[in-house]
N, C-alpha and C positions, 0 to 999 in steps of 0.2 A: 575138505580133506587137506592133506599136507602139501598139496601142490601149490607152490608160490604163484600168485596171479594178481591181476588188478581187478578189483571188484568195483564197477561203476554203478552206483545206486542213485536212481532218481528219487528224491525225497518228496518233491511236490511243493505245494504252496505252504510256506511257514511264515508265521508272524514274528516280529521281533519279540524276544523273551520266551519263545517256545523252547522246550527242552527236547532234544532228540537223543534217543538211546539206540546204539547199534550193537548187536550181539552177534558173535560168530560162533557157531556150534561146529564141532569137528568130531569125527570118529576117533581121532587121535587126541587124547586129553591135553597134551602139551600145546596144541595149537588152538584150543578153544579160547575165544575171547582175546586172541592176540592180534592186535591191529597195529601194523608198523607205522604207516603214515596215513593221514586223512587230508585230502585236498579239497578245498572249497571251490565250487564253480559248476558250470554246466558240463554235460557229457562231452560236448565239443571241446571245452577247455581242457578236460582231462586227456582226451585223445590227442589234441594238439601238443600238450606237454610231453606225452609219451613219444610222439613222433619227433618232436624237437630234440629230446634227449637221446634217442636211439636211432634216428634216421640215418645218420652217416655210417654208423657201424653196420646197419642192415644193408645199405647199398653196397658197401665194400665187401661184405660177406657174399652177397648175391653175385657181385662181379667176379670174385675169386672162384665161386662155384661154376659160373658160366665159362670162365677162362680155362678151368681145369677140365671141363667137359670137352671143350674145343681141342685142348692138348691131347686128351685121351683118344679122341677121334683121329687126330693127325698121327698119333703113335700107332694106331691100329692099321693105318694105310701106308706106313713106312715100309719100303722094300729096299734091299741092298744097302742098308745102313748098318754100321757097326754099333748097334744099341742093344743092350741086354734088356729085352722086353719084360723079363720077370722083375728085375730091379725097378725098372720104370713103372711097371704096373703096381707094385707095392707102394712106391713113392706117390704116384698119382692117387692110389686108393686112400692113402693116409691124408693127403691134401684134400681130397674130395670129402672124406669123413670129417675132417677138421672144419671145412667150410660149411658143411651141413650142420655140424654141431653149433657153430657160431650163428647160423641162421635160426635154428630152433631155440637157441638160448636168448634170442632177442624178444622183448615184450611185444614188438610189432607183429610177430607171428601169432600171438594170442588174439590180437585184434583182427588179423586177416582171416584166420581159420575159424575162430570162435570155439575152438576145441582145446581148452586149456590142458586137460589131462593128456590128450594125444600128443600135443606139442611137448609136454613135460616128459612123457615116456620116451618119445623118440630122442629127446635131448639126452636123457640118462643112458639109453641104449648106445647111442653114438659115443658118449663119453667113456663107456666101458669097452667099446670096440677099438678105440684109438690106440691104446697100448699094444693090443694084439697085432694090429697092422704095422705099428712102428717097429716092434720086435721082429716081425717077419721080414721087414725091409732091412733091418740091421743084420739079420741072419744071412742075407745074400752076400755080405762082405766078409763073413767069417771064413778064413782060409784053413786055419788049423782045426783039427777034429775036436779038440778040447773046447775051443771057443764056440764052435757050432753046437756042441752038446749043451753048453750053458744057455745059449739063446733058445734052443729047443725046449729046455726045461722051463724057461721063463714064458715061452709061448703057451705051454701047457697050463702053467699056473694061471696066467691071465685069461686063457680061454675058459678054464673051469670057473674062474671068478665071474666072467661074463655070463656064461650059461646059468650059473647058480643064481646070480643077481636077477637076471631076466625071469627065470622060473619062479623065484620067490616073490617077485613083484606081481607076476601074472596070477599066481595062486593066492595072493594077498597074505602071504606068510609074514612079510615085512615090507617096509616102504623104503624106497631109495633115499628119501630125504632124511 
């Protein structure tokens, strides 16, 4: 399918001079036979290369996610503090969504879960959801009625885009890619 992923294929024993052909078939014609990169080595070499190239970003994204969860919990238990919880809720929701998006965008998640399509779908859904949360956060700062109306129209447009994209993907009308 059109989901970008790492395909690790064990070829087995090959003698020098053997010709190996790899074909990729896809329901989407434009992806059939499209091989971006081929790496030579064992499965462990390929996994080690993926972890070496993406490990730091994955650890940082998980740390931001955990830190945001801790801050959300502390926000819920704040009392007698002059904090606009609605603004803070939208801000933390956006940060949480961005952290989850960067976690699911990492190839290490494909290795951890083994579900390439599920990781890809959650990545695309979070990507479509981020503008909605960001505009809802910006709406909290709109004082004048005219500016508030502009933000509300933007929220509706992005929300319709989000729902339409998710429904089209789930009903296989089109693909996010």
